[in-house]
C-alpha positions as CSV (number, residue, x, y, z in Angstrom):
1,M,0.0,0.0,0.0
2,A,1.2,3.5,-0.8
3,T,1.4,6.2,1.7
4,V,-1.7,8.3,2.3
5,D,-1.8,12.0,3.4
6,I,-4.2,12.5,6.2
7,T,-5.6,15.8,7.8
8,G,-6.7,16.6,11.3
9,E,-10.3,15.6,10.2
10,Q,-9.2,12.2,9.1
11,F,-6.6,11.4,11.8
12,A,-9.0,9.9,14.4
13,S,-11.0,7.9,11.9
14,T,-7.8,6.5,10.4
15,V,-6.5,5.3,13.6
16,E,-9.8,4.0,14.7
17,D,-10.7,2.2,11.5
18,N,-7.4,0.3,10.9
19,D,-5.6,-2.3,13.0
20,I,-2.1,-0.8,12.4
21,V,-1.4,2.8,11.5
22,L,2.0,4.5,11.1
23,V,2.1,8.3,11.0
24,D,5.0,10.3,9.6
25,F,4.8,13.8,10.7
26,W,6.8,15.8,8.3
27,A,7.3,19.3,6.6
28,E,8.4,20.2,3.0
29,W,11.3,22.3,4.3
30,C,12.7,19.6,6.5
31,G,15.8,18.0,5.0
32,P,15.7,14.8,7.1
33,C,11.9,14.5,6.3
34,K,12.7,14.6,2.6
35,Q,15.4,11.9,3.1
36,F,13.0,9.7,5.1
37,G,10.1,10.0,2.7
38,P,11.4,7.6,0.0
39,T,12.3,5.0,2.7
40,Y,8.9,5.3,4.3
41,S,7.2,5.0,0.8
42,A,9.3,1.9,-0.1
43,V,8.7,0.1,3.2
44,S,4.9,0.9,2.9
45,E,4.8,-1.2,-0.3
46,K,6.0,-4.3,1.6
47,H,3.2,-4.1,4.2
48,P,-0.2,-3.9,2.6
49,D,-1.7,-4.7,5.9
50,V,-0.4,-1.5,7.6
51,V,-1.6,2.0,6.8
52,F,1.3,4.3,6.2
53,S,0.0,7.9,6.7
54,K,1.7,11.2,6.4
55,V,0.9,14.4,8.2
56,D,2.3,17.7,6.8
57,T,2.9,19.6,10.0
58,E,2.8,23.0,8.2
59,A,-0.7,22.3,6.8
60,E,-1.8,20.5,10.0
61,Q,-0.4,22.7,12.7
62,Q,-3.2,22.1,15.1
63,L,-2.9,18.3,14.8
64,A,0.8,18.5,15.2
65,A,0.4,20.4,18.4
66,E,-2.3,18.2,19.7
67,A,0.1,15.2,19.0
68,G,2.9,16.9,20.9
69,I,5.2,17.1,17.8
70,T,8.3,19.0,18.8
71,S,10.7,17.7,16.2
72,I,10.3,16.3,12.7
73,P,10.2,13.8,11.3
74,T,8.4,12.1,14.1
75,L,7.1,8.6,13.5
76,M,4.1,7.3,15.6
77,A,2.6,3.8,15.4
78,F,-0.8,2.9,16.6
79,R,-2.1,-0.6,17.0
80,E,-5.8,-1.3,17.9
81,K,-6.2,2.4,18.6
82,V,-3.3,2.5,21.1
83,L,-0.2,4.6,20.6
84,V,2.5,2.0,20.9
85,F,5.5,3.9,19.4
86,S,6.6,7.5,19.0
87,Q,10.1,8.7,18.1
88,P,11.6,11.7,16.4
89,G,14.2,11.4,13.8
90,A,14.6,9.7,10.4
91,L,15.0,6.0,10.4
92,N,16.8,3.8,7.7
93,A,14.8,1.0,6.0
94,Q,16.1,-1.6,8.4
95,Q,15.1,0.3,11.4
96,L,11.7,1.1,10.0
97,E,11.2,-2.6,9.2
98,Q,12.1,-3.4,12.9
99,V,9.5,-1.0,14.1
100,V,6.8,-2.5,11.7
101,D,7.8,-6.0,12.9
102,A,7.8,-5.1,16.5
103,V,4.3,-3.4,16.3
104,K,2.9,-6.5,14.4
105,A,4.4,-8.9,17.1
106,L,2.9,-7.0,20.1
107,D,0.7,-8.9,22.4
108,M,-2.3,-6.6,22.3
109,E,-4.2,-8.3,25.1
110,E,-1.2,-7.4,27.3
111,V,-1.0,-3.8,26.0
112,H,-4.8,-3.3,26.5
113,A,-4.4,-4.7,30.1
114,H,-1.5,-2.3,30.8
115,V,-3.6,0.6,29.4
116,A,-6.6,-0.3,31.5
117,R,-4.5,-0.5,34.7
118,S,-2.8,2.8,33.9
119,Q,-6.3,4.5,33.5
120,A,-7.6,2.9,36.7
121,E,-4.5,4.2,38.6
122,A,-4.9,7.6,37.1
123,A,-8.6,7.7,38.1
124,A,-7.8,6.4,41.6
125,S,-5.2,9.1,42.1
126,Q,-7.5,11.9,41.0
127,Q,-10.2,10.6,43.5
128,D,-7.9,10.5,46.5
129,G,-5.6,13.3,45.5
130,T,-2.4,11.3,45.5
131,Q,-0.1,10.9,42.7
132,I,1.0,7.5,41.6
133,P,4.4,7.6,39.8
134,D,4.7,6.3,36.3
135,V,6.3,2.8,36.1
């Protein structure tokens, strides 16, 4: 599958409607982004079961801000609607393949259980006013 450009309006539905979504936050003026683009596109062709999306941070400044993007390129990976990877910096093809393979290999039952525990702990700390440190 080729890469797809997405906007702020499409972001949530893209993540919600697909099992695995990679998102490349980039900008036209960014040299490392331009170097990473062909690698991202080439790896996307090898994984038709994964959505490889791109967000132009210049055109989608609000989305980039909401996603906490402070450096580009930044690659995010979502699996079953959960953010499971986020890292700034351009990757080479081998590194990107490793990310894709790792995301595919995740035990999502375990990931969802961890998310549920974290949410329960956060809710409990808000109720009693104590802070539970991140593990």
